[in-house]
Each structure stands twice: as C-alpha cells, then as structure tokens.
C-alpha positions in Angstrom: -15.4 -24.4 -12.0 -13.0 -21.7 -11.0 -11.8 -21.9 -7.2 -13.1 -19.1 -5.0 -10.7 -16.3 -4.0 -9.7 -16.4 -0.4 -8.3 -13.5 1.5 -6.2 -13.9 4.7 -3.7 -12.2 6.9 -0.2 -13.3 6.6 3.2 -13.0 8.3 6.6 -11.7 7.4 7.8 -15.3 7.0 5.0 -16.1 4.6 5.6 -12.8 2.7 9.3 -13.8 2.2 8.1 -17.3 0.9 5.7 -15.6 -1.5 8.2 -13.0 -2.7 8.4 -14.2 -6.4 4.5 -14.2 -7.0 4.2 -10.8 -5.0 6.9 -9.3 -7.1 5.4 -10.7 -10.4 2.0 -9.2 -9.6 3.7 -5.9 -8.5 5.5 -5.8 -11.8 2.4 -6.7 -13.8 0.5 -3.9 -12.1 3.1 -1.1 -11.9 5.0 -1.5 -15.1 2.0 -0.4 -17.2 0.4 3.1 -17.6 -0.6 5.2 -15.8 2.5 4.0 -13.9 6.1 4.4 -15.1 8.7 1.7 -14.4 12.0 3.2 -13.5 15.3 1.6 -14.4 16.6 -0.6 -11.6 13.2 -0.9 -10.0 13.4 -4.7 -9.6 16.5 -4.5 -7.5 15.1 -1.4 -5.6 11.9 -3.4 -5.0 13.8 -6.4 -3.5 15.7 -4.2 -1.1 12.6 -2.2 0.0 10.5 -5.4 0.5 13.2 -6.9 2.8 13.4 -3.9 4.8 9.6 -3.8 5.1 9.2 -7.5 6.1 12.0 -7.1 8.6 10.0 -4.3 10.5 8.2 -5.7 13.5 5.1 -3.7 12.6 4.8 -5.2 9.1 1.4 -6.5 8.1 0.2 -8.1 5.0 -3.0 -9.6 3.6 -3.0 -11.9 0.5 -5.6 -13.1 -2.0 -5.3 -16.5 -3.5 -7.3 -18.4 -6.1 -6.4 -21.9 -5.5 -2.6 -21.8 -5.1 -2.2 -18.7 -7.2 -1.6 -15.3 -5.6 -4.1 -12.8 -7.1 -3.7 -9.9 -4.7 -1.7 -8.5 -1.8 -1.8 -5.4 0.4 1.0 -4.6 2.9 2.6 -1.9 5.0 4.0 -1.0 8.3 3.5 1.5 11.2 5.1 4.9 10.8 7.6 5.9 13.6 7.6 9.3 15.3 10.7 10.3 13.3 9.4 9.3 9.9 10.2 11.2 6.8 6.7 10.2 5.2 5.3 13.7 5.7 8.2 15.6 4.3 8.1 17.5 1.0 4.6 18.6 0.7 4.1 21.1 -2.2 1.7 23.2 0.0 2.1 23.1 3.7 0.0 20.6 5.6 -1.1 21.3 9.3 1.0 19.7 12.1 -2.1 17.9 13.3 -1.9 15.8 10.1 1.9 15.4 10.0 2.8 14.8 13.6 3.4 11.3 14.4 3.5 9.4 17.6 4.0 5.7 18.4 1.3 3.7 17.0 -0.6 6.6 15.2 -0.3 5.7 11.5 -0.2 2.6 9.4 1.3 3.2 5.9 -0.3 1.0 3.2 2.8 0.7 1.0 1.9 -1.6 -1.8 -1.5 -2.9 -2.9 -2.2 -4.9 -6.2 -5.0 -7.0 -7.5 -4.5 -9.3 -10.6 -6.5 -8.1 -13.6 -8.3 -11.4 -13.7 -10.1 -10.7 -10.5 -10.5 -6.9 -10.5 -14.0 -5.6 -10.1 -15.1 -8.5 -8.0 -14.5 -7.2 -4.5 -11.1 -8.8 -4.0 -9.3 -5.4 -3.5 -11.9 -4.3 -1.0 -11.6 -7.6 0.9 -7.8 -7.2 0.9 -8.0 -3.5 2.1 -10.6 -4.3 4.8 -8.8 -7.5 6.1 -5.4 -5.7 6.4 -6.7 -2.5 7.8 -9.2 -4.3 10.1 -6.3 -6.1 11.8 -4.4 -2.9 12.6 -4.4 -1.1 16.0 -3.2 2.3 14.7 -5.6 5.3 14.7 -5.4 5.9 10.9 -3.8 4.7 7.8 -2.1 6.6 5.0 -0.9 5.9 1.4 0.6 7.6 -1.5 -1.0 7.5 -5.0 0.4 8.9 -8.2 -1.7 11.9 -9.4 -2.3 10.3 -12.9 -3.6 7.0 -11.3 -7.1 8.3 -11.5 -8.9 4.8 -11.3 -6.9 3.9 -8.1 -7.4 7.2 -6.5 -11.2 6.9 -7.3 -11.4 3.6 -5.6 -9.7 4.9 -2.5 -11.9 7.9 -2.4 -14.9 5.6 -2.6 -13.6 3.6 0.3 -13.3 6.8 2.5 -9.7 7.9 2.0 -9.1 11.7 1.7 -6.2 13.5 0.0 -4.4 15.6 2.6 -1.8 17.1 0.1 0.6 16.5 -2.7 4.1 15.6 -2.0 7.2 15.7 -4.1 8.8 12.3 -4.3 12.5 11.6 -4.4 14.2 11.8 -7.9 14.6 8.0 -7.6 10.9 7.2 -7.2 8.2 6.2 -9.7 6.7 9.7 -10.0 7.9 13.3 -9.2 4.8 13.7 -7.0 2.3 11.7 -5.0 -1.1 12.5 -3.5 -0.9 11.5 0.1 -4.3 10.1 1.4 -5.4 9.4 5.0 -8.2 7.1 6.3 -9.3 7.2 9.9 -9.5 3.5 11.2 -12.8 4.2 12.8 -12.7 1.6 15.6 -9.4 3.0 16.8 -9.8 6.7 16.4 
C-alpha cells in the first residue's frame, strides 16, 4: 500500500534541510518543455533559494509521501520598493503595481512530482501556503507557453494582470503576471 501524501507548512530551517530534494524536484519540473533550462541555472537557483529562505517573510508548504518530498510551494512578501512590477509590455494601472508593507505575497516556486499530479496535491500545497499568509493578495509569474500551469492557476481563481519582460538571465523572455486576492484578508 502506498503511503498517503501529507501537506504541511514548513520553516526556513526545514527548507534549508530539504534543499537537495527541493532542488531535484525543481530540476525535474523546470528542465523539461515547455520550460527551458538556462546555462548556470543550478548555481543561480542555489543563490536565489538562499536569499529567499533568509527573508523573514519566507513561507513554504511541502508535500511528502512517506519520507519522499513530492511537492513544494514557497515565496515571500514583496516590499514597497520591489522591482516585481517593473517591465510590463503594456502599462498596468498603479492600483495593481503599487506596493505597501504586507500587501502582496509572491509565490516564487511551485512544483509537484509527476507521480502525484492530478491527485489534488498541488491544490493542497497552494491552499495550505496561501491560507497561512496575512497579505491581501498573492502574485506569481508563469511563462506564456506553460499553458497547463496557467490553466490550473486560472481554475483556482488567479487572473493575469499583464505580461512582463524578464531579465535576459531568466528562464523566459516574458512572463504572465497573475494575481489572486487572498479573500479572507482583502
């Protein structure tokens, strides 16, 4: 009998301890089409991950099947001086892009192992992490060609607010930026 998948909130310390399985699942998810794996991404990911877990607003939810990590979702709270909203292809209204302390949680990375996809694990990760947050809304960036991921987010209530040009060092030249009100907070 296969053990049940458990979903729980974690801490920055736990995220550091789980770095290797998190990275392995990240690689398995984002190194295949429709995504492109840029040269040097492993080292970039390690640096980015360490910066994120050092942020006091960092939050993570993990899914485990027995001792095996089968999913994760993590992010942090945007600061008022964030660059997150810079570079839109078409201007986006200031009521969307203006930040203040505690307004927006950015869902940075989210992955579910292929073996448990389609079984509600992603939704449980999503709801566990976002349900723990105190921000008014959440945001994420999805590559335009990631139709399946975008469709799931839209099904969960996320809305595209615009397309943003990513930095040249990023996965994709453009990202669709999505926003979700965190209903109990807004």
